[in-house]
Residue, then its C-alpha position, 0 to 999 in steps of 0.5 A: m487458510k495460511n496462504v490467504k493469511r500470508l497474502t493478507g499480511f503482504v497487503l496489510s503491511i503495505l496499506m499500514l505504511v501508506s496510511l500513516s498520518a504524516c506530519g511536517g512541512q511549513s505549508p500544506d502542499k509541502a507536507v503532502s510532498e514530503y510525505l509522498d517523497a518519503l513513500k517513493a524513496y521508502d525512507t523509513e527514517t522520515l516516515k518514523n518521524y511521522e509514526d513508528v512504521l515497523d511497530s505498526v506493521d508488526k502489531n497488525l501482522s501479529s494479530f492474525l499470523d503465527e509468531k514464526d511466520k511474522d518476521k518472514v512475512d514482514k521482510e517480504s512485504q517490505e520488499i514488495a512495498k519498495k517495488i510498488l512505491s518506487n514508481l510513484s509520481y505526483e503533481i500538486v494541482s492546487t492548495e486551499d489553506n484555511g488556517d487550521t485546515a487545508a485541502v491539497k488537490v494532487k494527481i498521483t500516478n503509479k503502475d497499474f497494480g489493480s489489474g494485476m491483482k485481479t489476475f493474481f486471485t484468478d490464478m490462485f484459486a484455479y491453482a487451488l482447485s486443480h491441486l486439491d492434494a497440494s500441501e500447505d507448504e506448496m500452496n504458500k510457495y505458489v502464492e508467494k511466487k505468483l505475488n512477486t511475479m505479478i508485482d514485477d510484471a506490473v513494474k516492468s509494464s508501461t501501463t500506469v494509472t493516475n488518480e486525482v485526490t484531495v488530501t485533507l490536512n489539519k494543523k496540530d502543534d504548528k505542523w500539518v497532519i494529513k488525514q488519510n482516506d481510502k482514496l489516497s491510499n488507493a492512488i498511492l498503490g496504483n488502484l491495488l486497494n480498489s481491486l481488493k475491495d471489488l474482489s472482496d465484494s464479489f465473494k459476498 
């Protein structure tokens, strides 16, 4: 269904942003701090020094979205990404530098977007079942409205989640490169990724 593709576009765009392999910093902990600070500020200029954010998102979306929808979804997903990432905070716990490899343990805190996503999916399917005669356009508008409401409610809420993760880095050309993993992405997104995986597993 097109509305599911649209939702997937939102989520994948945000995941593409946070899963970039960032390079930088004279020390491993500084590289991690620079990366997380750039995400929090949605500093695309800094992030472009690591990877071409917009091109990565564009290629990802174009593989499954109609061309006429791609630009609209990309703009909306970037606005949602700003909301999600703006409340990001972190604390460097420890750093282990082994020369060409390093491990930085960091506590990452964000709003609890995972709980809201579960409610969002429940509402979306309930609406679909009770509005079998709804047009595709009506479904798309409902999905967009509920998604934005869910994000806004989570941002306004005082509920946060903290995940402690170990960030692995490798040295390349005298710069530290972050090795991305799902635990790091999930922590950055406030348990959003784990929630989506749990929902996906429930349909298997």
